[in-house]
Short mmCIF file of the C-alpha atoms (twelve columns), coordinates in Angstrom:
data_MODEL
# 
_entry.id   MODEL 
# 
loop_
_atom_site.group_PDB 
_atom_site.id 
_atom_site.type_symbol 
_atom_site.label_atom_id 
_atom_site.label_alt_id 
_atom_site.label_comp_id 
_atom_site.label_asym_id 
_atom_site.label_seq_id 
_atom_site.Cartn_x 
_atom_site.Cartn_y 
_atom_site.Cartn_z 
_atom_site.pdbx_PDB_model_num 
ATOM 1   C CA . MET A 1   119.234 120.722 267.822 1 
ATOM 2   C CA . SER A 2   122.943 120.642 267.542 1 
ATOM 3   C CA . LYS A 3   124.834 122.712 265.001 1 
ATOM 4   C CA . VAL A 4   126.120 119.559 263.301 1 
ATOM 5   C CA . LEU A 5   122.628 118.087 262.905 1 
ATOM 6   C CA . ARG A 6   121.281 121.369 261.488 1 
ATOM 7   C CA . LEU A 7   124.156 121.447 259.005 1 
ATOM 8   C CA . ILE A 8   123.569 117.805 258.018 1 
ATOM 9   C CA . ILE A 9   119.839 118.560 257.468 1 
ATOM 10  C CA . GLY A 10  120.551 121.854 255.735 1 
ATOM 11  C CA . ILE A 11  122.873 120.366 253.083 1 
ATOM 12  C CA . PRO A 12  120.165 118.237 251.336 1 
ATOM 13  C CA . VAL A 13  117.689 121.095 251.499 1 
ATOM 14  C CA . ALA A 14  120.207 123.429 249.915 1 
ATOM 15  C CA . LEU A 15  120.961 120.891 247.188 1 
ATOM 16  C CA . VAL A 16  117.243 120.523 246.406 1 
ATOM 17  C CA . VAL A 17  116.885 124.307 246.193 1 
ATOM 18  C CA . LEU A 18  119.994 124.516 243.955 1 
ATOM 19  C CA . VAL A 19  118.725 121.789 241.628 1 
ATOM 20  C CA . LEU A 20  115.283 123.472 241.377 1 
ATOM 21  C CA . LEU A 21  116.841 126.884 240.568 1 
ATOM 22  C CA . LEU A 22  119.091 125.350 237.949 1 
ATOM 23  C CA . THR A 23  116.144 123.454 236.340 1 
ATOM 24  C CA . PHE A 24  114.110 126.571 236.188 1 
ATOM 25  C CA . ARG A 25  117.007 128.485 234.745 1 
ATOM 26  C CA . GLY A 26  117.510 125.772 232.080 1 
ATOM 27  C CA . GLU A 27  113.839 125.731 231.214 1 
ATOM 28  C CA . SER A 28  113.764 129.498 230.928 1 
ATOM 29  C CA . ARG A 29  116.855 129.536 228.723 1 
ATOM 30  C CA . TYR A 30  115.344 126.659 226.598 1 
ATOM 31  C CA . VAL A 31  112.144 128.633 226.051 1 
ATOM 32  C CA . SER A 32  114.133 131.716 225.112 1 
ATOM 33  C CA . LEU A 33  116.177 129.860 222.587 1 
ATOM 34  C CA . MET A 34  113.093 128.269 221.046 1 
ATOM 35  C CA . GLU A 35  111.536 131.694 220.623 1 
ATOM 36  C CA . GLN A 36  114.736 133.003 219.006 1 
ATOM 37  C CA . ALA A 37  114.857 130.014 216.607 1 
ATOM 38  C CA . LYS A 38  111.215 130.576 215.606 1 
ATOM 39  C CA . ALA A 39  111.900 134.308 214.998 1 
ATOM 40  C CA . LYS A 40  114.822 133.417 212.764 1 
ATOM 41  C CA . ALA A 41  112.849 130.841 210.892 1 
ATOM 42  C CA . ASP A 42  110.000 133.290 210.396 1 
ATOM 43  C CA . ALA A 43  112.518 135.870 209.049 1 
ATOM 44  C CA . GLY A 44  113.798 133.377 206.559 1 
ATOM 45  C CA . ASN A 45  117.017 132.694 208.373 1 
ATOM 46  C CA . VAL A 46  116.598 128.867 208.319 1 
ATOM 47  C CA . ASN A 47  120.270 128.156 208.943 1 
ATOM 48  C CA . GLY A 48  120.202 130.449 212.000 1 
ATOM 49  C CA . ALA A 49  117.140 128.712 213.253 1 
ATOM 50  C CA . PHE A 50  118.891 125.351 212.816 1 
ATOM 51  C CA . LEU A 51  121.824 126.521 214.902 1 
ATOM 52  C CA . THR A 52  119.650 127.958 217.647 1 
ATOM 53  C CA . TYR A 53  117.507 124.800 217.805 1 
ATOM 54  C CA . GLY A 54  120.876 123.000 218.375 1 
ATOM 55  C CA . ASP A 55  121.625 125.310 221.258 1 
ATOM 56  C CA . ALA A 56  118.216 124.485 222.769 1 
ATOM 57  C CA . ILE A 57  118.902 120.707 222.373 1 
ATOM 58  C CA . ARG A 58  122.229 121.069 224.202 1 
ATOM 59  C CA . ILE A 59  120.351 122.587 227.154 1 
ATOM 60  C CA . GLN A 60  117.408 120.072 227.231 1 
ATOM 61  C CA . PRO A 61  118.332 117.066 225.070 1 
ATOM 62  C CA . ASP A 62  115.192 115.144 226.054 1 
ATOM 63  C CA . ARG A 63  112.726 117.654 224.484 1 
ATOM 64  C CA . VAL A 64  111.435 116.425 221.077 1 
ATOM 65  C CA . ASP A 65  110.125 119.794 219.940 1 
ATOM 66  C CA . ALA A 66  113.573 121.201 219.180 1 
ATOM 67  C CA . TYR A 67  114.697 118.069 217.385 1 
ATOM 68  C CA . PHE A 68  111.578 118.079 215.252 1 
ATOM 69  C CA . LEU A 69  111.760 121.765 214.407 1 
ATOM 70  C CA . ARG A 70  115.508 121.528 213.680 1 
ATOM 71  C CA . ALA A 71  114.682 118.624 211.296 1 
ATOM 72  C CA . ALA A 72  112.010 120.806 209.607 1 
ATOM 73  C CA . ALA A 73  114.682 123.430 209.107 1 
ATOM 74  C CA . MET A 74  117.134 120.933 207.632 1 
ATOM 75  C CA . LEU A 75  114.372 119.636 205.308 1 
ATOM 76  C CA . LYS A 76  113.886 123.218 204.016 1 
ATOM 77  C CA . LEU A 77  117.690 123.494 203.405 1 
ATOM 78  C CA . LYS A 78  117.487 120.121 201.618 1 
ATOM 79  C CA . ASN A 79  119.801 118.479 204.130 1 
ATOM 80  C CA . TYR A 80  117.903 115.292 204.300 1 
ATOM 81  C CA . THR A 81  120.565 113.246 206.204 1 
ATOM 82  C CA . LYS A 82  120.689 115.623 209.093 1 
ATOM 83  C CA . ALA A 83  116.880 115.928 209.156 1 
ATOM 84  C CA . GLN A 84  116.618 112.153 209.347 1 
ATOM 85  C CA . VAL A 85  119.037 111.884 212.255 1 
ATOM 86  C CA . ASP A 86  116.892 114.293 214.251 1 
ATOM 87  C CA . LEU A 87  113.707 112.596 213.236 1 
ATOM 88  C CA . ASN A 88  115.206 109.214 214.200 1 
ATOM 89  C CA . ASP A 89  115.865 110.664 217.609 1 
ATOM 90  C CA . VAL A 90  112.364 112.012 217.896 1 
ATOM 91  C CA . ILE A 91  110.857 108.682 216.955 1 
ATOM 92  C CA . ARG A 92  113.106 106.888 219.453 1 
ATOM 93  C CA . MET A 93  112.024 109.202 222.212 1 
ATOM 94  C CA . LYS A 94  108.330 109.385 221.203 1 
ATOM 95  C CA . PRO A 95  107.451 106.351 218.989 1 
ATOM 96  C CA . ASN A 96  103.776 107.406 218.862 1 
ATOM 97  C CA . PHE A 97  104.508 110.868 217.435 1 
ATOM 98  C CA . GLY A 98  102.954 110.440 213.947 1 
ATOM 99  C CA . GLU A 99  104.099 113.840 212.559 1 
ATOM 100 C CA . ALA A 100 107.780 112.721 212.980 1 
ATOM 101 C CA . TYR A 101 107.065 109.761 210.766 1 
ATOM 102 C CA . ARG A 102 105.354 111.995 208.185 1 
ATOM 103 C CA . LEU A 103 108.293 114.440 208.107 1 
ATOM 104 C CA . ARG A 104 110.794 111.564 207.806 1 
ATOM 105 C CA . ALA A 105 108.735 110.265 204.935 1 
ATOM 106 C CA . GLU A 106 109.262 113.530 203.182 1 
ATOM 107 C CA . CYS A 107 113.034 113.147 203.716 1 
ATOM 108 C CA . TYR A 108 113.057 109.644 202.280 1 
ATOM 109 C CA . ARG A 109 110.816 110.666 199.313 1 
ATOM 110 C CA . ALA A 110 113.075 113.615 198.505 1 
ATOM 111 C CA . GLN A 111 116.009 111.158 198.249 1 
ATOM 112 C CA . GLY A 112 113.998 108.657 196.097 1 
ATOM 113 C CA . ILE A 113 113.689 106.089 198.886 1 
ATOM 114 C CA . GLU A 114 110.019 105.326 198.236 1 
ATOM 115 C CA . GLU A 115 109.720 102.034 200.201 1 
ATOM 116 C CA . LYS A 116 110.862 103.680 203.386 1 
ATOM 117 C CA . ALA A 117 108.741 106.733 202.702 1 
ATOM 118 C CA . ASN A 118 105.687 104.588 202.251 1 
ATOM 119 C CA . GLU A 119 106.383 102.712 205.501 1 
ATOM 120 C CA . ASP A 120 106.689 106.115 207.434 1 
ATOM 121 C CA . ASP A 121 103.517 107.374 205.784 1 
ATOM 122 C CA . ALA A 122 101.723 104.132 206.831 1 
ATOM 123 C CA . ASN A 123 102.917 104.669 210.451 1 
ATOM 124 C CA . ALA A 124 101.902 108.329 210.369 1 
ATOM 125 C CA . ASP A 125 98.457  107.382 209.102 1 
ATOM 126 C CA . ARG A 126 98.103  104.629 211.807 1 
ATOM 127 C CA . LEU A 127 98.979  107.228 214.411 1 
ATOM 128 C CA . GLY A 128 96.508  109.814 213.044 1 
ATOM 129 C CA . ALA A 129 99.017  112.358 211.824 1 
ATOM 130 C CA . ALA A 130 98.044  115.094 209.378 1 
ATOM 131 C CA . LYS A 131 98.567  114.162 205.730 1 
ATOM 132 C CA . VAL A 132 100.679 117.319 205.122 1 
ATOM 133 C CA . ILE A 133 102.692 119.288 207.668 1 
ATOM 134 C CA . SER A 134 102.359 122.801 206.306 1 
ATOM 135 C CA . ASP A 135 103.645 124.570 209.457 1 
ATOM 136 C CA . PRO A 136 105.930 122.494 211.821 1 
ATOM 137 C CA . GLU A 137 105.579 125.147 214.452 1 
ATOM 138 C CA . LYS A 138 101.816 124.366 214.829 1 
ATOM 139 C CA . VAL A 139 102.313 120.647 215.409 1 
ATOM 140 C CA . ALA A 140 101.052 119.426 218.790 1 
ATOM 141 C CA . PHE A 141 104.072 117.945 220.444 1 
ATOM 142 C CA . PRO A 142 103.728 114.923 222.662 1 
ATOM 143 C CA . LYS A 143 104.569 115.249 226.360 1 
# 
């Protein structure tokens, strides 16, 4: 095999290996950030958890767990608008995730928007979500 042919074949293989390494590195960093955010939330540093969930989202913007947990942190801080934005993203990405509807209903209810809260509760019920989300960390996230 000529040197040129080996070089041509070697480039795609090297690119695949590089992509796999970067993907693994991103996943590893994401998991680390999620663990840090959980530790901050458990320690009562809800704002710190919110910021760290944001870092995780920047690394893997297609993962609903970070959006959902960041929304839960915002709900605790009574920042309902930011929580709703994240929950809207979760529902857009995973429309069958009933717990996202349930949490968004809490946001609406806290703002006195009962009609939308009732709609989201009805969707959550239809999807089999728990009536109360006492610990967002223990929610089973859809794949």
